[in-house]
N, C-alpha and C positions, 0 to 999 in steps of 0.2 A: 423673482427667479423660480423656474419650474423645477420639478424633481429631476428631470433630464439634465438640465443645466448644472444642477448640484452634483450629480454622479459624474459628469464628464470632467469637471473640475479636479476630481480626485484620481482619475485613472489615466487620462492622456492629455498632455499639454496641447496648446493651440498648434504647435509645429508638426504634430502627428507622430512624434517619437515617444516611445514609452519611457517613463522615468526609470532609472536604475533601481530605485527602492521599490518599485511595484512588480518587478519581474520575479517569476517563481522557478525554482529549480525542479525539474521534472525527475521524479524518482521512479524506477521501474522495479517490478517484482522479479527477483532473481533468487535462486536457492542460495543459502548462506554456506560458506565454507568454514567459518568459525563457530557459529551457533547451530551445530547439527548433532542429531543423535542417530538418524538413519540416512536421510537424503537431504536435509537442510531445508525442507519446505516450510516448517513452522518457524524456523529461525529467520528465513528470508521474509516471510509474512510479518513476523514481529518487527524487523527492521523497517519495513515499509510503513507499518502502522505506528511505529515509535513506542512499542510496548515490550513488556518482558516476554521472552519466548516460552516461559512456563505457562503463562496465560493462554497463549494460543494453543499450546499442547493440551491444557485442560479442556478448553473449548473443543478441540478436535476429538478428544476421547468422549466427551459428552455427546457430541454429534454422532459418533460411531455407535455408541451404546443406546442412545435414545432414538436415533434415526434409522435403525435397522441397517447399520453399515454404510450410510451415506458418507459419513466423515472419511472412512477408509477409502472409499471409491474417489472421492475428491483428492485425498492425498496422493493416490496412485496416479490420478490423471495429472496432478501438478508435477510429480515426479518426472513424468514423461515429457509434459509440455513445457515447463518452465526452465529456461536455461540457468546454468550454474554461473555464479559470480566469477 
């Protein structure tokens, strides 16, 4: 059995249909309504990454202070571009 045959057995059966246990749910980046302090950008990103919103906020503040305001500009861009949940 080759490496390709080995992978094919785990992903798609011979019928061509995808097994129900191998499908993934697509999650989208949306601004949070429940985990928000200003616009919900950090809360939405935390929900997407499945981490605590406080960690995302700390990383954003560090990026703002150490990156000459880049974190703040990214936050503003996400506030404008990312839709609300």
